[in-house]
Wavefront OBJ file of the C-alpha trace (Angstrom):
o trace
v 13.922 -16.266 -3.256
v 11.219 -15.243 -0.789
v 7.650 -14.092 -1.489
v 8.441 -10.364 -1.646
v 11.308 -10.917 -4.090
v 9.078 -13.134 -6.250
v 6.311 -10.500 -6.327
v 8.804 -7.787 -7.320
v 10.263 -10.001 -10.055
v 6.809 -10.796 -11.488
v 5.945 -7.071 -11.443
v 9.178 -6.283 -13.275
v 8.093 -8.680 -16.060
v 4.978 -6.544 -16.611
v 2.386 -8.691 -14.835
v -0.151 -7.194 -12.421
v -0.384 -9.225 -9.210
v -3.937 -10.202 -8.253
v -3.330 -12.291 -5.129
v -0.826 -14.700 -3.611
v -2.298 -17.822 -1.985
v -0.460 -20.045 0.454
v -0.325 -23.743 -0.463
v -1.023 -25.778 2.650
v -0.763 -24.561 6.220
v 2.820 -25.424 7.163
v 4.490 -25.183 3.753
v 6.183 -22.009 2.561
v 4.828 -22.446 -0.950
v 2.560 -19.986 -2.717
v 0.409 -19.720 -5.831
v 0.561 -16.229 -7.302
v -2.255 -15.186 -9.627
v -1.283 -12.415 -12.073
v -2.786 -10.652 -15.088
v -1.238 -9.387 -18.284
v -3.150 -8.219 -21.351
v -6.486 -9.355 -19.967
v -5.333 -12.953 -19.396
v -4.712 -14.659 -16.057
v -1.437 -16.438 -15.369
v -0.385 -18.661 -12.475
v 3.009 -18.680 -10.833
v 4.184 -20.924 -8.012
v 6.896 -20.193 -5.467
v 8.124 -23.478 -3.993
v 11.305 -24.034 -1.981
v 12.695 -20.669 -3.089
v 12.198 -21.319 -6.810
v 9.685 -19.520 -8.989
v 7.686 -21.505 -11.566
v 5.170 -20.451 -14.221
v 2.295 -22.602 -15.437
v 2.530 -23.217 -19.193
v -0.754 -24.334 -20.810
v -0.758 -26.809 -23.698
v -3.219 -27.081 -26.583
v -4.355 -30.464 -25.252
v -5.769 -28.729 -22.163
v -3.013 -29.983 -19.886
v -0.282 -27.792 -18.460
v 3.159 -28.048 -16.892
v 5.267 -25.916 -14.568
v 8.449 -24.341 -15.964
v 11.081 -22.898 -13.640
v 11.878 -19.226 -14.207
v 15.431 -18.013 -13.834
v 16.322 -14.392 -13.309
v 18.365 -13.007 -16.186
v 20.980 -10.422 -15.399
l 1 2 3 4 5 6 7 8 9 10 11 12 13 14 15 16 17 18 19 20 21 22 23 24 25 26 27 28 29 30 31 32 33 34 35 36 37 38 39 40 41 42 43 44 45 46 47 48 49 50 51 52 53 54 55 56 57 58 59 60 61 62 63 64 65 66 67 68 69 70
């Protein structure tokens, strides 16, 4: 998955893309900031795989890999 495909997939889920940010200078990894229902969500595209940040009640978070259904 490349950046354009990831942005289209996130849009199809109903999120509004705010901005993609490149992680590092030479890496092809990106943070994608999106909004839905007034809340901000973070996605990460790394090595062709899309991940979403899942917050926990303890204040920590973890990254879960998203898989396209269909």
